[in-house]
N, C-alpha and C positions, 0 to 999 in steps of 0.2 A: 917206433914205427912197426906196423904189423909185418910179419913174414908172409909173403905171398904163398909159400908152400903150405902153411898151416891153415889157410882160409878155406872154408867150405861153404857152398851156397846153402841158404835156408831151405829146408824141406820139413814136412811134418813127420817124416820117418825118423829123423834123428833128434826130435824134440819130445820131451815128456808131455803127456796130456795134462793140461792145467785148466780145468773147466769150472773151477769154483766149487760150490757146495754140491754134494752128491744128490742125484735125483731122488725126490721123495723126502729128503731131510727137511725139518722144520726150521724156520728162522727164529731168531731170539724173541721177537714180538709175539709170535704164535705160542711159543713155549711159555712165555711170561703170562699171557692171557689165560692159558690153560691152568697154571698153578694159582693164579689170583682168583680163579672162580671156584676153587676147591672149598667146600664147606667144612668148618671145624667148630668145635664147642669152645667158647671163651666166655669169661665173665664180663658182662656188660658194665662199663664203668659208671653208668648213670643209675641203673636199677640194681646193680650188684648181684644179679642172678645169672646163672649159666644160660647162654643162648647159642643157637646155631647161627654162624655168620660165615661169610666168605672171607678168605684171606685178605682180599681187597678192602673189605669193611674194617678188618682189624688194623690194617696199615693206616687207613684214613683216621680211625679213632686214635691211633698212636700219634699221628701228626697233629690232630686237634689237641690232644693231651699236652704235647710239647709246646704248642702255641699258648695254651692256658698257663703253662709254667713261666712264660715270658721269653721263650726261645725266638729271637728275632727272625731267623731264617724260616722257622716253621710258620710264624705269623705272616711273613711275606709270601710264602708258598700258598697258604690258605687264601689270602687276599687276591693273589694273582689268579688262582683257580676260580674264585667266585666273580671277581670284577674284571678280570683280564689284566694283562701286563701293561704297564705304562710305556708308551712309545718313547724311545730315547731321541728320535730324530726330530729336529726342530728346523723349520724352514722360515726364513725371513724374507719378506717382500717389501718393496718400497711403495711409493704412491702409485695408484692404479695397477697394482700387481706387478710392477716392474722391478728392476734391481734396486737394492738399497744404495742410496747415495752416501758416500763417506767423504770426509774432509780431514786432512791431517794438518794441524797447525803447529808449526815449529817455532820455538822461541827465538827472538832476535839475539844475535851474538854481539857482544861489545867489541869495538875496534881496538881497545886498549891492549 
């Protein structure tokens, strides 16, 4: 149990200021978008010539290259991006949109 003599009421004076990220600092998404938009020279895997591309383009080309090699995760990522993810949720409805009627049939037990 707490000792009454050690308890102090809450005040902002005796608490450190914890206000999250500093004002003006960028969040992770903003920094990532900045670096993905940087242009760099890379060899185009199709034409085999040096081209200026964004880092985002090179990442996407690497993903496509992995999918072409048979990487199942890469194939799934490409398909989900193009066609959308398949919904996992399935809803069952009975007649006229009502609840599904279920019956449980139990086997007869012998009296022996």
